[in-house]
C-alpha positions in Angstrom: 58.3 -23.7 -38.2 58.7 -20.2 -40.0 59.0 -20.1 -43.3 59.0 -16.8 -43.7 60.1 -14.2 -44.3 59.6 -9.5 -43.6 55.9 -9.1 -41.7 53.5 -10.9 -41.9 54.7 -14.1 -41.5 57.2 -13.1 -38.8 54.9 -11.1 -37.4 52.9 -14.8 -36.5 55.8 -15.9 -35.2 56.2 -13.4 -32.9 53.3 -14.1 -31.3 53.5 -17.4 -30.6 56.7 -17.0 -29.7 56.0 -14.8 -26.9 52.2 -17.5 -26.5 55.0 -20.3 -25.0 55.3 -21.9 -28.1 59.2 -22.7 -29.2 59.3 -21.4 -33.2 62.3 -22.2 -35.1 62.9 -19.6 -37.8 64.4 -20.8 -40.8 66.2 -18.1 -43.1 68.1 -18.6 -45.7 72.7 -18.2 -45.2 72.9 -16.0 -47.7 72.0 -12.8 -45.6 69.0 -14.5 -44.0 65.6 -12.8 -43.8 65.8 -9.5 -45.8 64.0 -7.4 -42.5 67.7 -7.9 -41.5 68.8 -5.4 -43.5 65.9 -3.2 -43.4 67.9 -0.1 -41.7 69.5 1.9 -40.4 69.6 2.0 -37.5 70.0 -1.2 -36.6 70.9 -3.4 -32.9 73.6 -6.1 -32.9 73.2 -5.8 -37.3 69.7 -6.2 -37.2 67.8 -3.4 -38.5 63.9 -2.7 -36.2 61.2 -5.3 -38.1 63.6 -8.4 -38.0 64.5 -7.0 -33.7 61.1 -6.6 -32.7 59.5 -9.1 -34.8 61.7 -12.3 -34.0 62.7 -12.0 -30.8 62.4 -15.8 -28.4 62.7 -17.7 -32.1 65.7 -19.3 -32.8 67.4 -19.5 -36.7 67.8 -22.2 -38.7 69.6 -21.6 -41.9 68.0 -23.8 -44.8 69.0 -23.5 -48.5 66.0 -24.1 -50.2 68.0 -24.4 -53.2 69.8 -27.5 -52.1 67.7 -30.9 -52.5 69.5 -32.2 -49.4 69.1 -29.5 -47.1 64.6 -29.2 -48.6 64.4 -33.5 -47.6 66.5 -32.1 -43.9 63.8 -30.1 -43.1 61.3 -31.7 -44.6 62.7 -34.2 -42.3 62.8 -31.6 -39.3 59.0 -30.9 -40.0 57.6 -34.3 -39.8 59.4 -34.8 -36.5 59.1 -32.9 -35.0 56.8 -30.0 -35.4 52.9 -28.8 -34.7 52.3 -26.2 -36.9 54.3 -24.8 -40.0 54.0 -20.9 -41.2 54.2 -19.7 -44.3 54.5 -17.1 -46.8 56.8 -18.0 -49.4 56.1 -16.2 -52.6 52.7 -18.3 -54.7 53.8 -21.6 -56.1 56.8 -21.7 -54.5 56.7 -24.1 -51.6 54.7 -26.1 -54.2 58.1 -26.4 -56.0 60.2 -27.4 -53.8 57.4 -30.3 -52.0 57.5 -28.0 -48.6 53.5 -27.0 -49.3 50.8 -28.3 -46.5 49.2 -31.0 -48.7 52.3 -32.1 -49.2 53.5 -32.2 -45.9 50.3 -33.7 -44.5 50.2 -36.2 -45.9 52.6 -37.6 -44.7 52.4 -36.0 -42.4 47.7 -35.8 -41.3 48.1 -34.2 -37.1 50.0 -31.6 -39.0 48.5 -28.1 -39.0 49.8 -25.9 -42.0 49.2 -21.9 -42.9 50.0 -20.9 -45.1 49.6 -16.5 -45.7 49.4 -15.7 -49.4 49.0 -11.9 -51.3 45.8 -11.6 -53.1 44.7 -15.1 -51.6 44.7 -18.6 -53.1 42.3 -18.0 -56.5 41.5 -15.3 -59.0 43.0 -13.9 -61.6 46.1 -11.9 -59.1 45.9 -15.1 -57.3 49.6 -15.7 -58.3 50.9 -12.0 -58.0 52.7 -11.1 -55.5 52.0 -8.9 -52.4 53.2 -6.2 -50.2 51.1 -4.6 -47.8 50.9 -1.1 -49.7 50.4 -2.4 -51.9 46.5 -4.6 -51.0 45.8 -0.7 -49.0 45.6 0.3 -52.6 44.2 -2.1 -53.9 41.1 -2.8 -50.7 40.1 0.3 -51.0 41.9 1.9 -47.4 43.9 4.5 -49.2 41.2 5.4 -51.0 40.2 6.8 -47.9 43.0 8.4 -45.6 44.4 10.9 -47.4 43.0 14.7 -45.8 40.8 15.5 -48.3 39.8 14.2 -51.3 42.2 16.6 -53.3 45.4 15.9 -51.6 47.7 12.0 -52.0 46.3 9.3 -50.9 48.2 7.6 -47.8 49.5 4.5 -46.2 48.4 3.6 -43.2 52.0 4.5 -41.2 52.1 0.7 -39.5 52.1 -2.6 -41.4 48.4 -2.7 -40.3 47.8 -5.2 -43.2 50.9 -7.9 -42.7 50.2 -7.7 -38.2 47.4 -8.5 -39.2 47.5 -11.6 -41.6 49.3 -12.3 -39.1 47.5 -12.0 -35.9 44.5 -14.2 -38.6 47.2 -17.3 -38.7 47.1 -17.3 -35.4 43.1 -17.0 -35.3 43.9 -19.7 -37.5 46.4 -22.1 -36.3 45.1 -22.4 -32.1 41.6 -22.9 -33.7 43.0 -26.3 -35.3 45.6 -26.9 -31.9 41.4 -27.2 -30.2 40.5 -28.9 -32.8 43.1 -31.3 -33.0 42.8 -32.4 -29.6 39.5 -33.3 -30.3 40.2 -35.2 -33.6 43.6 -35.5 -33.9 43.7 -34.4 -37.6 45.7 -31.6 -38.3 44.5 -28.5 -41.1 45.1 -26.3 -43.8 45.1 -22.8 -42.6 45.1 -19.6 -45.5 44.5 -16.2 -45.3 45.8 -13.5 -47.2 46.9 -9.7 -47.4 44.5 -8.8 -49.8 42.0 -10.3 -47.6 43.0 -9.6 -44.1 42.7 -5.6 -46.0 39.3 -6.2 -47.0 38.6 -7.2 -44.0 39.5 -4.1 -42.0 37.1 -1.7 -45.0 33.7 -4.3 -43.1 32.6 -0.9 -41.5 33.1 0.5 -44.6 31.4 -1.9 -47.4 28.7 -1.5 -45.2 28.0 1.7 -45.8 28.7 1.6 -49.7 26.6 -1.4 -49.8 23.0 0.2 -48.2 24.2 4.0 -50.2 26.3 3.2 -53.9 29.1 5.7 -53.0 32.4 6.9 -53.2 33.2 7.6 -50.5 35.9 10.5 -49.3 38.5 10.6 -47.5 38.2 11.9 -43.6 41.9 12.7 -42.5 41.6 12.2 -38.8 37.8 12.4 -38.7 35.5 9.3 -38.7 32.3 9.0 -42.3 30.2 8.6 -39.9 30.2 10.1 -36.8 30.9 14.1 -36.1 32.8 16.0 -33.7 35.4 12.6 -34.4 38.9 13.4 -35.3 42.6 15.5 -34.1 42.1 19.6 -33.8 44.9 21.8 -34.0 45.9 23.3 -30.8 48.8 26.2 -30.0 50.8 24.0 -29.4 49.6 20.6 -30.9 46.8 18.3 -32.2 44.7 16.4 -30.1 42.2 14.4 -30.5 38.3 14.7 -29.9 35.8 12.0 -29.9 31.7 12.7 -29.3 30.9 9.9 -30.2 27.3 10.3 -29.1 24.3 13.1 -28.1 25.5 12.9 -24.8 29.0 13.6 -25.1 28.2 16.4 -27.5 26.8 18.5 -24.8 29.2 17.8 -22.2 31.9 18.9 -24.8 29.4 21.6 -26.5 29.0 23.3 -22.6 32.8 22.4 -21.4 33.8 24.9 -23.5 31.5 28.0 -22.9 29.1 26.4 -26.4 26.1 25.0 -24.9 24.2 27.1 -27.7 25.9 24.5 -30.3 24.1 21.6 -28.8 20.6 23.2 -29.3 21.4 24.7 -32.8 18.9 22.3 -35.0 22.4 21.4 -37.0 23.7 20.2 -34.9 21.2 18.5 -32.5 22.2 15.0 -33.1 24.7 12.8 -34.9 22.6 12.6 -38.2 22.1 16.3 -38.6 26.6 16.8 -37.7 27.3 14.6 -40.1 25.2 16.6 -42.7 26.5 19.8 -41.4 29.8 18.4 -40.6 31.7 21.3 -42.4 30.1 24.4 -40.4 30.1 22.7 -37.0 34.3 22.1 -37.7 35.4 25.4 -38.7 32.8 26.7 -35.8 34.6 24.5 -33.2 38.6 24.7 -35.2 38.7 28.6 -34.1 37.6 27.7 -31.2 40.4 25.2 -30.3 43.1 26.6 -32.2 42.8 29.3 -29.3 43.7 27.2 -26.6 47.1 25.2 -25.6 46.2 21.3 -25.6 47.5 20.9 -21.7 43.8 23.3 -21.9 41.7 21.5 -23.9 42.7 18.6 -22.4 41.9 19.5 -18.4 38.4 21.2 -20.1 37.4 17.9 -22.0 38.9 16.2 -19.0 36.8 17.6 -16.6 33.9 17.0 -18.0 34.3 13.7 -18.9 34.6 14.0 -22.8 37.7 11.2 -24.6 40.3 12.7 -26.0 44.1 12.4 -26.5 47.5 14.2 -27.7 48.9 13.0 -31.3 52.0 11.6 -29.9 55.5 11.2 -31.3 55.6 7.3 -31.4 59.4 8.4 -29.7 57.7 10.3 -26.9 55.8 6.3 -26.0 59.3 5.9 -24.3 58.7 8.1 -21.9 55.3 8.3 -21.5 53.1 7.0 -17.7 51.1 5.0 -18.9 52.4 2.7 -21.3 55.3 2.9 -18.7 51.9 1.6 -15.9 51.1 -0.8 -18.7 54.6 -2.3 -18.4 54.3 -2.9 -22.6 57.5 -1.9 -23.5 60.0 -4.6 -21.7 63.3 -4.8 -21.0 64.9 -8.0 -22.3 66.9 -10.4 -21.1 70.8 -8.6 -21.2 71.8 -7.8 -24.7 68.6 -7.5 -26.1 66.9 -4.1 -27.5 63.6 -3.2 -25.5 60.7 -3.4 -27.4 57.0 -4.1 -26.9 55.8 -6.8 -25.6 51.6 -8.9 -26.9 48.5 -6.4 -25.6 47.0 -9.1 -23.7 47.1 -10.6 -20.2 47.1 -13.6 -18.2 45.7 -13.0 -15.1 47.6 -10.0 -15.0 50.4 -11.2 -16.3 51.6 -9.9 -19.4 54.3 -13.1 -21.2 57.3 -12.2 -20.7 60.3 -10.9 -22.5 62.7 -14.3 -22.8 64.9 -14.0 -25.6 66.1 -11.0 -28.1 65.8 -12.0 -31.6 68.7 -14.1 -32.4 72.1 -14.2 -34.6 71.6 -15.8 -38.3 71.9 -19.6 -37.8 72.2 -19.5 -34.0 70.7 -23.0 -33.7 71.5 -23.9 -36.3 73.3 -27.1 -35.3 71.0 -27.5 -32.1 68.0 -27.8 -33.9 69.0 -30.3 -36.6 70.5 -32.4 -33.5 67.2 -32.7 -32.3 66.7 -35.5 -35.5 70.4 -36.3 -35.9 71.7 -34.4 -38.5 74.5 -32.2 -38.8 74.4 -29.2 -40.2 75.9 -29.0 -43.4 79.5 -27.2 -45.0 78.5 -25.7 -48.0 80.5 -24.1 -51.1 80.4 -20.5 -49.6 81.5 -21.7 -46.0 84.2 -24.0 -48.2 85.8 -20.7 -49.5 
């Protein structure tokens, strides 16, 4: 049962649905998940966020302001649900009797995963939160920019929201294993802030070793050089010479073997200290070549590299096509990304597209012998 909206809980529900779970998405009868309207563009009346994150689910409309409908939802959970995913604003689930403590008192074997904003405790426990707020608060934005003189930048994908969804799934799957052993359910909590903080694990270790202000590195990495994007004649290319051996290959490939013997650049630790000097030299060399030329040279030398592609280019990329991760669904469903894992070389299939609002309400409520309520707005 997914009592959620926007990105975090829907992404968790998507992963579970793609893995074969029957995920019932609970939505307000007044417009449903706000993500339905986060467009244009739209597909079958729904925006990209909703279409991408809610495929394979069933939609049930419940008016949470109605005590009768809340009772129906509780009955549905207690009778049919193995797990609940919830990302309502702080305190909302408790005020409606849909929180973990209340539901698990009646059904101890229930697994309840709550995705919060700033976490359950602390001075900000009751504050609302969204992905960009957490990227800011957790320091991610402070290291995501070209340099310290430029404005901070949000990572262009919802890494905090979707990451929190992943943690919820990991918790649910772990709890299901424990339930099989002990018969007991679990109350699982994660939050956007904890997820954002987890992404900074390496950077926190770095400043713990040597307390200092970490500067933004653009496309690079603070502890590896060269490991970033370079501007070629006709585009950008990322080159990742992640160790001393690869650096030597890189220098030989571009006919600059002398740099591999330069004391300033002998070891990675030397290159980190002398980053600016090396990057200036390499940038000048690569700027005079095409992306295709640089790629060919580096591929032949075994130096990791990749062009900076636009999102629309992925639709026709041969490697993406070979992986089969961009999936075509049943008739009428939007082509979209599948899960990034396979079982015995088979990716979980694309069963159904995102549901229309309340599409399965009658079917779901019939499972507990209830009928879909006739609401005031429906009476006219």
